N, C-alpha and C positions, 0 to 999 in steps of 0.2 A: 103506126100514124099509119092511115089512107087516107086518097082522095081521089081523082077525078079514072075514068078510067086509063090515060094515058103515062100514068103516074109512072116510074121507074124506079126501081128498088133500093139506088145510091141517089134519091131524091128528096125535095122536098114537091110535094104536092107537083110532078110534072117539070117543074122549074129546073133547069141547066148549075150545077153549082155559079155558076157566074150571070143568071139572071137571076135567084138568089140572092146575091150581094149583092145586085144594084138595086132591088126590090127594098130588102130589109134596110137599108142606106138613106134612099129615098122616102123609104113610109112613111105619114103623118103620127105609124104609130111609134118609131126608133125616135126621130130631127124631134117633135112634139111630147113625147109623155115618156118613152122609156128610155133616153138618154138624162137629159136634165134631170131624172126621179133618183136613177142611183149613181149617177157618174161625182156627185160631190160626196155622197154616202163614200165609195171604193174611195173616192181622192185623200179619205181618212186615216187608210188602211196602214200602218206601215209594215210592209211585207216583204218576205227574201223569196217564199216557194206561196207561186199558185196556178189553183189548179179550175179547169173551168169545164163545166159538165155538159157534155149536147154542145161544142162551142160552133160547129155548124162552118160556118166559112171563115173563122175566127174574128168575127169583126170586135168580142168582147175579150179575146183574148189578146188581137194586138193592142187594145187598148191600155190593157194592163201594163204593157210593157212597154207602152210609151210613157201610162204613170213612175215607172219604177225601172229602169231599163238596164237597172245593175242588177236585178232581180229573175228567178227563173221561175218564166210563165209556160203550163203547161195544158194544153187543149187538146180533146179528148169530141169522138164519134165517132157511131158507128158508118157513113154511106165515105167509102174513101175518096170519091170525090172533091167531095169539099171539102175534106184534108187534104187533098194536094194541091186544092186553092191558093187554103189559108197558108198553106206552111210558103207561098209566096210572100204572104203581104206582111210577113216579120219575121225576125230572130224567132219568137219563139220556138217551142220544141211540142210537136202537134204529132197524131198519134192516134189512128184508127180501131178504136177500140166499143169496147160494148159497155156502154153507161153501169151496169148493174153487174161486170165480170171486176173492170179496173181496180186491181190494188200495187199502189204504190211503196216501194220498201220504205221510201221517207215520208215523214208529212207534210203536210199542208198549211199556213198557216191564212192562206184565205182559198177559202171553194167557190163558186159561182155557180149560175148556171140562171141563162139567158134566155125566157120563154119554151124550156125543153121539158122543166121538173113534170109536169100533166103527163107529158107525152112518152115519159123513162115510167110513169108509174112509185108512187110516191114512198109504196115498206121498201124497196129498192133501191131506191131512190134517198131515203136516209140511210138505206145501210154503208150506199158507198163513203155518203158523207161521215156518216160515223169513224168506216175504216181508212179514214184516209185525212180524215180531220186532226190539226194540229190540239194538245188540252189547252191550250194560252186561242186556240187559232177561231176564226170568225166566216160563217159559208151564207152567203146573199142566194136565196132564189127568186126569178119573179117570173110569174106568169099571170096569165088573165083569168077571172071567176069564172069559172064553168057557168053559172045560173045566167050568165045571160047570156047562152046559144040554144037555139032548140033542141029536145032531145028525143033520137032516132035510134030503135032498136036500141039502147044501151048506149050509146051512142052522142056527144053533144058533137054538134053540125057548126063547123066556121065556115065563113064565103068573104074571101076577101077579094077587094080588084084586083087585078096586077095588068098592067098595060092591057087596061080595058078587060079581057074578061074574069070570069067568076071562077076563084079559086077555090074548091069544095074541099076540108079538111074535118079528119075525125078525128075526139080527144077519147078514152076512156070517160063515162060518166063517174063521177064520182063527189063522196060526202067533203066539201071544202070546208064546214066546220069540221070536219076530223083530222087534218092532217098535222096540226099539232098534236092530237093526239098519238099519233104514225109514229111520229118527228119524238116524240118524249120515252116512245116502247121502243123505240131502239139508241136509247142513251140520248141523244139529244134535243135542247133545247132550244125551242122557236117561239117570236115576238113575231103574230106579223100589222103593217100596213096598208094601207088601200087610201088607191090616188082614182079617182072617178074620172072620166075624161069624156068627149064624145069628139067622134072626125067628124069627115066630110058630110060623110052618113046621114049622120045624125043620131045613128046607137047609142045609146047608152050604156059604154062600161067598164070593168073596175081593175084595173091593174094594182094585183095582191103581190107582195112581196112581202118575204121571209128574212128574220135578221132570225144565224139560230149560231150558238155553241154548245161545247159540249156540258152534260149536267155534272 
C-alpha cells in the first residue's frame, strides 16, 4: 500500500499503531457496518484453530479469541510494530509474517481477513488460504468494493478522515468481478455478499464479503 509522503514502512498511511488501532475501533465503518455484519457470521463457526491474515493491531484476532477462549488464534501481519501492539491486546499468537509466504504446519478451521485481501493481492491471498485452510474449514474475507473509488494511474485511491485530516491510501486496481474466478483457480470456492452503506460523508460504498471453502 502507499499513502501520504509521511507514510512509514511499518505503519498504515502514516498512522502510528496506537493511532491506527484507535481510529479503527472508533470508525463508523467498523462500528456501524463491519462489526455488525461480520460478527454474527463468525459467532456461528465452531473453530479450534483460527488464522487472521493481515491482522494489523489484532482487533479481529482478539474478537475470535474472546469468542472461543479455548481455541488457538493466530494473527499475522507484515508490520512488526502493529504486531507488537496486538500481542498486548489478548493472549492470541501474533507473528510478523508476509501473508503471501505464511504456511503453518497445521491447518485452520477458520481463516479471516478484514479489509486486507485487496492490499495483499488476490492470487497470492487465495494461495495462502488454500495452503492453510482445513478441508472442512471456512474462510471469510471482507473488503470495500474498489469501483466506488477514483482510479489514478492504475490504482484506486481511498481517502479517509482521521482526526480531522485526510488520509490517502492506494490499493491495486483489479476486476472485482473476477475475484471468485481467481479463488477457483487456487482450489477455493467463494460466494460473495454485498452490504451497501453510506457514512457521514454521504459517499455510497459497498462492503464485499467472501465466504470461502475448499472445492
